[in-house]
C-alpha positions in Angstrom: 0.1 0.0 0.1 0.7 3.5 -0.5 2.4 5.6 2.3 1.3 8.5 1.3 -2.4 7.1 1.0 -1.9 5.4 4.6 -0.8 8.8 5.8 -4.2 10.4 4.4 -6.3 8.0 5.8 -4.8 8.3 8.9 -5.6 11.8 9.0 -9.0 11.8 8.2 -9.5 8.9 10.4 -7.9 11.2 13.3 -10.1 14.1 12.5 -13.4 12.1 12.1 -13.0 10.0 15.1 -10.8 11.3 17.7 -11.5 15.2 17.1 -15.1 14.4 16.6 -16.0 12.0 19.2 -13.0 11.0 21.4 -11.2 14.1 22.3 -13.0 15.2 25.0 -13.4 11.8 26.8 -10.1 10.4 26.3 -8.3 13.8 27.4 -10.3 13.7 30.4 -9.8 10.0 31.2 -6.6 9.1 29.5 -4.4 12.3 29.4 -0.8 11.2 28.3 -1.2 7.7 27.0 -0.9 6.4 23.7 -3.4 5.4 21.8 -3.4 3.3 18.5 -6.4 4.2 16.0 -7.5 2.1 13.5 -7.6 3.9 10.1 -10.4 1.8 8.6 -12.6 1.1 11.4 -12.0 4.1 13.8 -11.6 1.0 16.8 -8.6 2.0 19.2 -6.4 0.5 22.0 -4.8 2.4 25.0 -1.5 2.0 26.5 1.1 3.6 28.4 3.6 3.5 25.6 3.7 3.4 22.3 5.4 0.1 21.9 2.8 -1.3 24.1 -0.5 0.4 22.3 1.3 -0.9 19.0 1.5 -4.5 20.5 -2.1 -4.4 21.5 -3.2 -3.1 18.2 -1.4 -5.9 16.2 -3.1 -8.7 18.7 -6.8 -7.1 18.2 -6.5 -5.9 14.6 -3.8 -8.0 13.0 -4.7 -6.7 9.5 -5.1 -2.7 10.4 -3.2 0.0 10.0 -2.9 2.0 13.1 -2.6 5.7 13.3 -0.6 6.4 16.8 -1.3 9.7 18.7 -0.4 10.7 22.6 -3.6 11.9 24.0 -3.6 15.5 24.9 -0.3 16.3 23.3 0.8 18.0 20.0 1.1 15.9 17.1 4.2 15.8 15.1 3.5 15.7 11.6 6.4 15.9 9.2 
């Protein structure tokens, strides 16, 4: 799959799901944790570290592509 397509889809899911539905809830309950967001379904996993979030994501969504963020922190997009 084309990496630029994955980035575009990840950004779209972030805006639609995280900013649209989850931001207030997760920032109140899980500030500073890592969130691996499934770019196809909008489902997610939370963990203390990025590595743990990705491990949990792979266990739950073996075929999915994650969009990783840290809750409440500015995103670094290049």
